[in-house]
Legacy VTK file of the C-alpha trace (Angstrom):
# vtk DataFile Version 3.0
C-alpha trace
ASCII
DATASET POLYDATA
POINTS 64 float
101.873 190.540 150.399
104.291 190.830 153.256
105.952 193.835 154.911
108.984 193.441 152.644
106.853 193.923 149.502
107.038 197.706 149.767
106.460 198.435 146.071
103.449 196.104 145.821
102.011 197.622 148.995
102.604 201.155 147.676
100.792 200.348 144.424
97.865 198.848 146.323
97.687 201.862 148.653
97.682 204.258 145.691
94.795 202.289 144.158
92.778 202.028 147.377
93.433 205.558 148.678
93.791 207.832 145.618
92.591 210.849 147.603
95.418 210.578 150.166
98.652 212.540 149.927
101.274 210.006 151.055
103.535 212.853 152.200
101.003 213.832 154.863
100.107 210.524 156.488
100.649 209.292 160.013
102.360 205.946 160.428
99.481 204.722 162.603
97.070 205.290 159.698
99.505 203.797 157.202
99.882 200.685 159.345
96.102 200.223 159.584
95.588 200.754 155.845
98.257 198.188 155.000
96.689 195.602 157.297
93.327 196.208 155.578
94.677 195.666 152.054
93.324 192.623 150.233
96.107 190.099 149.865
98.165 191.391 152.781
99.089 188.470 155.004
101.874 189.142 157.466
102.234 189.552 161.201
101.032 193.057 162.173
103.779 193.254 164.785
106.622 192.717 162.292
106.479 196.258 160.951
108.510 199.134 162.268
109.324 202.718 161.476
111.903 201.786 158.821
109.492 199.474 157.005
106.653 201.999 157.112
108.995 204.730 155.913
110.122 202.581 152.971
106.494 201.909 152.040
105.656 205.612 152.339
108.574 206.543 150.070
107.532 203.938 147.499
103.973 205.294 147.627
105.225 208.852 147.070
107.270 207.644 144.089
104.227 205.791 142.749
101.941 208.837 142.739
104.513 211.278 141.348
LINES 1 65
64 0 1 2 3 4 5 6 7 8 9 10 11 12 13 14 15 16 17 18 19 20 21 22 23 24 25 26 27 28 29 30 31 32 33 34 35 36 37 38 39 40 41 42 43 44 45 46 47 48 49 50 51 52 53 54 55 56 57 58 59 60 61 62 63
């Protein structure tokens, strides 16, 4: 997965962190959790607030 795979990342986050409310996360935690996902292989420095926000929104949609 790469940073642009927001839906795939959101699905993986929902599976790996079912106890987390994606509406109440900090972007620093989100960034670390994404980097730790199996299959994630992209430059850690290529993310930004817009990318993390898109992933967060996809994660919220996934759990609702």
